[in-house]
C-alpha positions as CSV (number, residue, x, y, z in Angstrom):
1,M,-11.4,286.9,-89.7
2,A,-7.6,288.1,-90.2
3,L,-8.0,290.7,-87.5
4,L,-9.4,287.9,-85.0
5,L,-6.3,285.8,-85.8
6,V,-4.0,288.6,-85.0
7,M,-5.7,289.3,-81.7
8,V,-5.5,285.4,-80.9
9,T,-1.8,285.4,-82.1
10,A,-0.9,288.3,-80.2
11,C,-2.0,286.9,-76.9
12,T,0.2,283.9,-77.1
13,P,3.1,283.3,-74.7
14,A,5.4,284.6,-77.4
15,G,4.0,288.0,-77.2
16,P,4.1,290.8,-79.7
17,R,7.5,289.9,-81.1
18,S,6.4,286.5,-82.5
19,T,7.5,285.6,-85.9
20,S,3.9,285.1,-87.0
21,A,3.2,287.0,-90.0
22,Q,0.0,288.3,-88.9
23,V,1.7,290.0,-85.7
24,R,4.9,291.3,-87.6
25,V,2.7,293.2,-90.0
26,T,1.1,295.1,-87.4
27,E,4.4,296.2,-85.8
28,D,5.5,299.9,-86.5
29,G,7.9,299.0,-89.5
30,S,11.0,299.7,-87.6
31,I,14.4,298.2,-88.8
32,P,17.4,298.6,-86.1
33,K,19.9,301.4,-86.9
34,N,22.6,299.9,-89.0
35,E,20.7,297.1,-90.1
36,S,18.9,296.1,-93.1
37,I,16.3,293.2,-94.1
38,S,15.7,291.6,-97.5
39,L,13.0,292.6,-100.0
40,D,11.8,288.9,-99.6
41,D,11.0,289.3,-95.9
42,G,7.3,289.8,-96.4
43,R,6.5,289.0,-92.5
44,H,8.2,292.2,-91.5
45,A,5.9,295.2,-91.5
46,A,8.4,297.6,-93.4
47,I,8.0,295.2,-96.4
48,A,4.4,293.9,-96.0
49,N,3.0,297.2,-95.8
50,L,4.6,298.6,-98.8
51,D,2.6,299.6,-101.8
52,P,2.3,296.5,-104.1
53,E,3.4,298.4,-107.0
54,L,6.4,299.6,-105.3
55,L,7.6,296.5,-103.8
56,T,7.0,294.6,-107.3
57,A,9.1,297.2,-109.1
58,M,12.0,296.9,-106.2
59,R,11.8,293.1,-106.3
60,K,12.3,293.2,-110.2
61,A,15.2,295.6,-109.7
62,A,16.8,293.4,-107.0
63,A,16.8,290.6,-109.2
64,D,18.5,292.3,-112.1
65,A,21.2,294.0,-109.6
66,K,21.8,290.6,-108.3
67,L,22.8,289.5,-111.9
68,A,25.1,292.6,-111.6
69,G,26.7,291.6,-108.4
70,V,24.9,294.1,-106.4
71,E,22.6,293.2,-103.4
72,L,19.8,295.8,-102.7
73,R,19.0,295.6,-98.8
74,V,16.0,297.4,-97.1
75,T,17.2,300.0,-94.5
76,S,13.5,301.3,-94.0
77,G,10.2,300.7,-95.8
78,W,6.9,301.4,-94.6
79,R,6.6,303.1,-91.1
80,S,3.6,303.6,-88.9
81,A,2.7,307.2,-88.1
82,E,3.7,306.9,-84.6
83,Y,7.1,305.6,-85.6
84,Q,7.6,308.4,-88.3
85,Q,6.6,311.0,-85.4
86,R,9.3,309.4,-83.2
87,L,11.8,309.6,-85.9
88,L,11.2,313.4,-86.3
89,D,11.1,314.0,-82.4
90,E,14.6,312.2,-82.2
91,A,16.1,314.6,-85.3
92,V,14.7,317.4,-83.5
93,E,16.6,316.6,-80.6
94,L,19.6,315.6,-82.6
95,Y,19.8,318.7,-84.6
96,R,18.3,321.0,-81.9
97,S,16.0,322.7,-84.8
98,E,12.8,321.5,-86.3
99,E,13.8,323.3,-89.5
100,E,17.0,321.4,-89.7
101,A,15.4,318.0,-88.7
102,R,12.7,318.4,-91.4
103,R,15.6,318.4,-93.9
104,W,15.9,314.6,-93.0
105,V,12.8,313.5,-91.5
106,L,9.3,314.7,-92.7
107,P,6.2,314.7,-90.3
108,P,3.8,311.7,-90.6
109,E,1.4,313.4,-92.8
110,K,4.0,314.3,-95.5
111,S,6.1,311.1,-95.4
112,A,5.8,308.7,-98.3
113,H,7.0,306.0,-95.9
114,V,3.9,306.3,-93.8
115,T,1.7,305.5,-97.1
116,G,4.0,302.6,-98.2
117,K,5.0,304.5,-101.1
118,A,9.0,305.0,-100.1
119,I,11.7,302.7,-99.5
120,D,15.3,303.2,-98.3
121,I,17.9,300.9,-99.8
122,G,21.5,300.3,-98.9
123,P,24.5,299.8,-99.1
124,T,25.9,302.6,-101.1
125,N,26.9,300.4,-104.1
126,A,23.0,299.6,-104.2
127,D,21.9,303.1,-104.1
128,D,24.4,303.9,-106.8
129,W,22.9,301.0,-109.0
130,L,19.3,302.2,-108.4
131,I,20.3,306.0,-109.2
132,Q,21.7,304.6,-112.7
133,H,19.1,302.0,-113.5
134,G,15.9,302.6,-111.3
135,A,14.1,304.4,-114.0
136,D,14.0,301.1,-115.8
137,Y,11.7,300.0,-113.1
138,G,9.8,303.4,-112.5
139,L,12.1,303.9,-109.3
140,C,13.6,307.2,-108.7
141,Q,15.8,309.1,-106.1
142,A,13.1,311.3,-104.5
143,Y,15.5,313.8,-102.5
144,A,18.9,315.1,-103.6
145,N,20.2,314.9,-100.0
146,E,19.1,311.3,-99.7
147,M,20.7,309.0,-102.1
148,W,19.0,305.9,-100.4
149,H,15.3,307.1,-100.6
150,F,13.5,305.7,-103.7
151,E,9.9,306.2,-104.9
152,L,7.7,305.2,-108.2
153,L,7.9,308.6,-109.9
154,T,8.0,307.6,-113.5
155,T,6.8,304.7,-115.6
156,P,9.1,301.9,-116.3
157,G,11.6,303.0,-118.9
158,G,10.6,306.6,-118.2
159,Q,12.6,309.6,-117.1
160,C,13.0,310.3,-113.4
161,P,12.4,313.8,-112.2
162,Q,15.3,315.7,-110.7
163,P,15.5,314.9,-107.1
164,Q,13.8,317.3,-104.9
165,S,16.0,319.8,-102.8
166,T,14.9,320.1,-99.0
């Protein structure tokens, strides 16, 4: 039934960029460069398609961070496989090396963003806050070279593993 609603909504004059939740969750998850969205924007595919446990943990962390005067903003969340491949292709072009590009962008089959199990947070003060307090929610910095990339890698209150080197 929801799929039928998506198809009908997608055929409206507003087109594929409609603000309808059904349409937006089928988009590729892209957030424009140098922009961010709220964790509460459940109509955006980058948020709507996140793993529910990750989203719940992030929202709890965001509420506590806000009490400390820090706002957590999403710079990237769930991504479609096609979008992830496009990011990798762009990185290969930028770095002129697939090996160097893969230090920053994984192929779709290896990216936790494609499965909805990773989220990128900004600005830097938010990353710092999450690095210090994220384990309280099970959230850990996954990669040493990406202070903005978080995944559920421990139980709430547990200890985060060392961020992976790439």
